[in-house]
C-alpha positions in Angstrom: 107.7 -148.0 -45.4 107.1 -150.9 -48.3 104.5 -152.5 -45.4 103.3 -148.6 -44.8 102.6 -148.1 -48.4 101.1 -151.5 -48.8 98.4 -150.7 -46.6 98.1 -147.1 -47.7 97.4 -148.4 -51.2 95.3 -150.7 -50.0 93.1 -148.6 -48.3 93.2 -146.2 -51.4 92.0 -149.0 -53.8 89.3 -150.5 -51.5 87.5 -147.4 -50.2 88.6 -144.9 -52.7 88.1 -147.5 -55.5 84.5 -148.2 -54.6 83.9 -144.6 -54.2 84.6 -143.3 -57.6 82.2 -146.4 -58.7 79.6 -144.7 -56.8 79.9 -141.6 -57.6 79.8 -142.5 -61.4 76.7 -143.9 -61.0 77.7 -147.9 -61.1 74.9 -149.6 -59.0 76.0 -150.4 -54.9 76.2 -154.3 -55.6 77.8 -154.2 -58.6 80.9 -151.5 -56.9 81.4 -153.2 -54.0 81.4 -156.9 -56.1 84.0 -155.3 -58.9 85.9 -153.5 -56.0 86.0 -157.3 -54.3 87.1 -159.1 -57.4 90.3 -156.7 -57.7 91.1 -156.8 -54.0 90.5 -160.7 -53.4 93.0 -161.3 -56.3 95.5 -158.8 -54.9 95.5 -159.2 -51.4 93.9 -163.0 -50.5 96.0 -164.6 -52.9 94.4 -164.7 -56.4 92.3 -167.9 -57.5 92.0 -168.4 -53.4 90.6 -164.6 -52.9 88.1 -165.7 -55.6 87.0 -168.7 -53.4 86.7 -166.8 -50.7 84.9 -164.5 -52.3 82.3 -167.0 -53.0 82.5 -168.7 -49.9 81.8 -165.1 -48.1 78.5 -165.0 -50.3 76.9 -168.0 -48.8 77.4 -167.4 -45.2 76.4 -163.8 -45.8 72.7 -164.6 -47.2 72.6 -167.4 -44.7 73.2 -165.1 -41.8 70.2 -165.3 -39.4 70.5 -161.4 -38.3 69.0 -160.1 -41.4 65.9 -162.1 -41.3 63.8 -159.2 -39.7 64.6 -156.9 -42.8 62.1 -158.8 -45.6 59.4 -158.6 -42.8 60.0 -155.4 -42.0 59.7 -154.2 -45.4 56.9 -156.6 -46.0 54.7 -154.7 -43.0 54.8 -151.3 -44.9 54.3 -153.1 -47.4 51.2 -154.2 -46.7 49.8 -150.9 -45.0 50.1 -149.0 -48.2 48.9 -151.4 -50.8 45.5 -152.2 -48.7 45.1 -148.7 -48.2 45.2 -148.6 -44.3 47.6 -145.5 -44.9 45.0 -143.6 -46.3 42.4 -144.6 -43.2 45.5 -142.9 -41.0 46.0 -140.1 -42.6 42.0 -139.6 -42.3 42.2 -140.4 -38.5 45.0 -138.3 -37.6 43.2 -134.9 -39.6 39.8 -135.6 -37.5 41.8 -135.1 -34.4 44.4 -132.1 -35.0 41.9 -128.8 -34.1 42.9 -125.8 -36.0 46.6 -124.5 -36.1 48.8 -122.6 -38.2 50.2 -125.1 -41.1 47.5 -127.5 -40.3 48.0 -129.9 -43.2 51.8 -130.0 -42.9 51.6 -130.8 -39.2 49.0 -133.7 -40.3 51.8 -134.7 -42.5 54.5 -135.1 -39.8 52.0 -137.0 -37.2 51.2 -139.4 -39.9 54.1 -139.8 -40.9 55.4 -140.2 -37.5 52.7 -143.3 -37.2 53.6 -144.7 -40.4 57.2 -144.9 -39.0 56.1 -147.1 -36.1 54.6 -149.7 -38.5 56.3 -149.5 -41.9 60.4 -150.3 -42.6 60.5 -148.6 -45.6 61.5 -145.0 -45.7 61.0 -144.3 -49.3 57.4 -145.7 -49.1 56.8 -143.8 -46.5 57.7 -140.5 -48.3 55.8 -141.5 -51.8 52.6 -142.7 -50.2 52.5 -139.0 -48.2 53.7 -137.0 -51.5 51.2 -138.7 -53.7 48.1 -138.3 -51.6 48.9 -134.7 -49.3 50.9 -132.9 -51.7 48.4 -132.4 -54.1 45.6 -131.3 -51.4 47.9 -128.8 -49.9 49.0 -127.5 -52.7 45.5 -127.2 -54.0 44.3 -125.3 -50.4 47.3 -122.7 -51.2 50.2 -124.1 -49.6 53.6 -122.6 -50.8 55.6 -125.4 -52.4 57.9 -125.1 -49.9 56.0 -125.6 -47.1 54.2 -128.4 -48.4 56.9 -130.5 -50.1 59.2 -130.1 -46.8 57.2 -131.8 -44.1 56.7 -134.5 -46.0 60.4 -135.6 -47.0 61.3 -134.4 -43.3 59.4 -137.0 -41.7 59.8 -139.6 -43.8 63.9 -139.5 -43.1 62.6 -139.9 -39.4 61.2 -143.3 -40.8 64.5 -144.6 -40.4 65.0 -143.8 -36.4 61.8 -144.9 -35.5 61.3 -148.9 -35.6 60.6 -151.3 -37.6 63.4 -149.6 -39.8 65.2 -152.5 -42.1 68.7 -149.9 -42.2 68.9 -150.3 -39.2 68.6 -154.1 -38.9 71.3 -154.1 -41.4 73.8 -151.7 -39.6 73.1 -153.5 -36.4 74.3 -157.1 -38.7 77.1 -154.9 -40.3 78.4 -153.5 -37.2 78.1 -156.0 -34.5 75.7 -153.5 -32.6 72.7 -155.0 -30.9 69.8 -155.1 -33.1 67.4 -155.1 -30.2 69.2 -151.8 -28.7 69.7 -150.1 -31.6 66.1 -150.2 -32.8 64.6 -149.0 -29.4 67.2 -146.5 -29.4 66.0 -144.4 -32.2 62.7 -144.0 -30.4 63.2 -141.3 -28.1 65.3 -139.1 -31.1 62.9 -139.7 -33.7 60.3 -138.6 -31.7 62.1 -135.6 -30.4 62.7 -134.7 -34.2 59.0 -134.7 -35.1 58.0 -132.7 -32.3 60.5 -130.1 -33.3 58.9 -130.4 -36.9 55.5 -129.6 -35.9 56.7 -126.7 -33.5 58.6 -125.2 -36.2 55.9 -125.6 -38.7 53.3 -123.9 -36.4 55.8 -120.9 -35.6 56.9 -120.5 -39.1 53.1 -120.3 -40.4 52.2 -118.1 -37.6 54.8 -115.9 -38.7 54.1 -115.8 -42.7 50.5 -117.3 -42.8 50.6 -116.9 -47.0 52.8 -119.9 -46.7 50.1 -122.2 -45.3 46.8 -120.7 -45.6 44.1 -121.9 -43.2 42.1 -125.0 -44.4 38.8 -125.6 -43.3 38.4 -128.6 -40.9 35.9 -131.5 -41.5 33.0 -130.8 -39.1 33.1 -133.7 -37.2 32.2 -134.1 -33.1 31.9 -137.0 -30.9 32.3 -140.3 -31.8 32.6 -139.5 -35.6 35.7 -137.1 -34.7 37.6 -140.3 -33.0 35.9 -143.2 -34.9 38.9 -143.3 -37.3 41.3 -142.9 -34.4 39.7 -146.1 -32.4 39.4 -148.4 -35.4 42.9 -147.9 -37.5 45.2 -145.7 -35.7 45.4 -147.6 -32.7 45.1 -150.9 -33.6 48.0 -150.0 -36.1 50.7 -148.5 -33.4 49.3 -152.0 -31.5 51.6 -153.3 -34.0 54.4 -151.5 -33.1 53.6 -152.1 -29.2 54.0 -155.7 -30.2 57.2 -155.7 -32.2 59.1 -153.6 -29.7 57.5 -154.7 -26.5 58.7 -158.6 -27.6 62.0 -157.3 -28.0 62.2 -155.1 -24.9 60.5 -157.9 -22.6 63.0 -160.2 -24.0 59.9 -162.6 -25.2 61.4 -162.5 -28.3 64.2 -161.7 -31.0 64.5 -159.3 -33.1 63.5 -161.7 -36.3 60.9 -163.1 -34.1 59.4 -159.8 -33.4 59.4 -158.6 -37.0 57.8 -162.2 -37.4 55.1 -161.1 -35.1 55.0 -157.3 -36.8 54.6 -159.1 -40.0 51.4 -161.3 -38.5 49.6 -158.9 -36.8 49.8 -156.3 -39.9 48.1 -158.9 -42.3 45.9 -159.9 -39.4 44.7 -156.0 -39.0 44.4 -155.9 -42.9 42.2 -159.1 -42.7 39.7 -158.1 -40.0 39.3 -154.9 -42.3 38.9 -157.0 -45.5 41.4 -155.2 -46.5 43.9 -157.7 -47.6 42.7 -158.6 -51.0 44.8 -161.4 -52.7 45.8 -159.1 -55.5 47.4 -156.7 -52.3 49.0 -159.3 -50.9 50.5 -160.4 -54.2 52.0 -156.8 -54.6 53.1 -156.4 -50.9 54.8 -160.1 -51.3 56.4 -158.7 -54.8 57.7 -155.3 -53.4 58.9 -156.7 -50.2 61.0 -159.6 -52.0 61.8 -156.7 -54.4 63.6 -154.5 -51.8 64.7 -157.3 -49.8 66.8 -159.0 -52.6 68.7 -155.5 -53.4 69.9 -155.5 -50.0 70.6 -159.0 -49.7 72.5 -158.2 -53.0 74.6 -155.6 -51.5 75.2 -157.6 -48.3 76.9 -160.3 -50.6 79.8 -158.0 -51.1 80.0 -156.7 -47.1 82.0 -159.6 -45.8 84.6 -159.8 -48.1 85.0 -155.9 -48.3 86.0 -156.1 -44.6 88.1 -159.5 -44.9 90.1 -157.3 -47.6 90.5 -154.3 -45.8 91.6 -156.1 -42.8 94.0 -158.8 -44.3 96.0 -156.1 -46.1 96.4 -154.2 -42.7 94.6 -151.3 -44.5 92.1 -151.2 -41.2 94.7 -151.4 -38.7 96.8 -148.8 -40.6 93.6 -146.3 -40.8 93.0 -147.0 -36.9 96.3 -146.6 -36.1 96.8 -143.2 -37.8 93.2 -141.7 -36.4 94.4 -142.7 -32.9 97.9 -141.5 -33.0 97.1 -137.9 -33.2 96.0 -137.6 -29.9 92.5 -136.3 -30.2 89.8 -137.2 -27.6 87.1 -139.2 -27.8 84.4 -136.4 -28.6 86.8 -135.3 -31.1 87.1 -138.9 -32.8 83.5 -139.3 -32.8 82.4 -136.2 -34.3 85.4 -136.4 -37.4 83.5 -140.0 -37.9 80.2 -137.9 -38.0 81.5 -135.4 -40.1 83.0 -138.1 -42.6 79.6 -140.0 -42.7 77.8 -136.4 -43.3 80.1 -135.5 -46.4 79.7 -139.2 -47.6 75.9 -138.7 -47.3 76.4 -135.9 -50.0 77.5 -138.3 -52.8 76.3 -141.5 -52.1 73.3 -143.8 -50.5 73.0 -145.0 -46.7 73.9 -149.1 -47.7 77.1 -147.5 -48.9 77.7 -145.2 -46.3 77.7 -148.7 -44.2 79.7 -150.4 -46.4 82.7 -147.7 -46.9 83.2 -146.8 -43.2 82.1 -149.9 -40.9 85.2 -152.0 -41.2 87.0 -148.7 -40.1 84.7 -146.7 -37.8 83.8 -150.2 -35.3 87.8 -151.1 -34.5 87.9 -147.5 -33.6 84.3 -147.9 -31.7 85.9 -150.7 -29.6 89.5 -149.4 -29.0 87.9 -146.5 -27.6 85.4 -147.9 -25.3 82.7 -145.9 -27.3 79.3 -146.9 -26.6 78.1 -149.2 -29.4 74.4 -148.4 -29.1 75.2 -144.4 -28.5 77.7 -144.6 -31.7 75.1 -146.4 -33.5 72.2 -143.6 -33.2 75.1 -140.9 -33.9 75.4 -143.1 -37.1 71.6 -143.7 -38.0 71.1 -139.8 -37.9 73.9 -139.2 -40.2 72.4 -141.6 -42.5 68.6 -139.8 -42.3 70.4 -136.6 -42.8 72.0 -138.5 -45.8 68.4 -138.9 -47.6 68.0 -134.8 -47.3 71.1 -133.8 -48.3 71.1 -132.1 -52.0 71.7 -132.9 -54.4 71.6 -136.6 -54.4 69.3 -137.0 -51.5 67.0 -139.6 -52.0 64.0 -138.6 -50.4 64.7 -134.9 -52.7 64.4 -137.6 -55.7 61.4 -139.7 -54.5 59.4 -136.3 -54.2 60.4 -135.0 -57.6 59.4 -138.1 -58.7 55.5 -137.6 -57.1 55.5 -133.6 -57.2 53.4 -132.0 -60.1 55.2 -130.0 -62.5 54.9 -126.4 -60.9 56.8 -127.8 -58.1 60.7 -127.3 -59.0 63.9 -129.0 -57.8 64.7 -125.4 -56.4 61.7 -125.6 -53.9 62.4 -128.8 -53.1 66.0 -128.1 -52.2 64.7 -124.9 -50.3 62.4 -126.2 -48.1 64.3 -129.5 -46.6 67.1 -126.6 -45.5 65.4 -126.1 -42.4 64.7 -129.8 -41.4 68.4 -130.4 -41.9 69.2 -127.8 -39.7 66.8 -129.5 -36.9 68.6 -133.0 -37.7 72.3 -131.6 -37.0 71.5 -130.2 -34.0 69.8 -133.1 -33.0 73.0 -134.6 -33.6 75.2 -132.4 -31.6 71.9 -133.1 -28.5 73.2 -136.4 -28.6 77.0 -135.6 -29.0 76.4 -133.9 -25.8 74.3 -136.1 -24.2 74.5 -139.1 -24.9 71.7 -140.6 -22.5 68.9 -139.3 -25.0 70.2 -142.0 -27.2 71.0 -144.7 -24.9 68.5 -144.6 -21.7 65.0 -146.4 -23.5 67.1 -149.0 -24.8 69.0 -149.7 -21.2 66.1 -149.4 -19.2 63.8 -152.0 -21.5 66.7 -154.3 -22.4 69.1 -154.1 -20.0 
């Protein structure tokens, strides 16, 4: 009984304690460092446990598999600070003909293109929100129709490579980063198409939500010029990154380096990469990457303490001992992730759950790529779930005063429903997530 209580108390202290610290507003990195110090002292032998934290910190930061994160973030930063993002929006807008909710459709298509060349979800939402939201509101779009697509497609950024959070998930879980990055492509594109279909149908049924907007009179080469000069070359960077990984020519780190170099080369060709833009991009990438690395410092120790105290084995054995089917266990894990997504951020979700979930995945023989893509969709949902979804807060930050939090909460509901339907589709048909990485990478 003492042994049973010991792992239960360890699980309560580590998992419950970290969650409480996050809920009261302590920064993610500090929450896990604080709980790790307490856990290491209690379960890893006092001073020896604290010394282990220091050793783990060095090992964690030197992990080569994390190298793509700053490079993927840098790609997005260069895209935004050089102004190439605006050219992409203009190029997409010239091609999309008069359809119901046209500007919202332009936002979704542009956001999908950004997802293929940017590793930052928040940057995509903030950029689209600041550029397109004022235009849509000025054209008479209802705030719900204007804000919803921008937040929704920002979340899809997590699924379509390059994605810094996907690299982090692969590194922390031991899942193949190459396969996980490619595994998100098809689900991400399915969501983008579903969003466009919803916008068109919704605007057709209620035209007042998205009044028709005049289309710039462009024809011939002028209509295609921006697409050919800007959109296709930038999508070529996506092809370089994914092609190098899937063809076995480069590791994820080497592919990320190729992508960053290609992004800078394209920006230089357009004479958009000024010294000021480069410095802003490097500073932005360093700030975001530094924050992620500091969070990772606590991940290894957190997993070690859970394992050493018996909490991981106790929780895994308890869950598997209930006699649930594999599908039921997967569904339960997804429900836990969605519940956590209401309260904590994506990195915290990974740090809290992966030490328990991955042993279950291995024990049950679940396809890790399939599970990883399901995990990504749940994290993507967490970005959109009221009241604390990160993209809801981002939208509030860039939206004008007439757009209320009530508008933002209502706007995101249909897109949450579509994401949940995609999650259900992948649970029933795993091949939707696994066929592309298995075909390209093997």
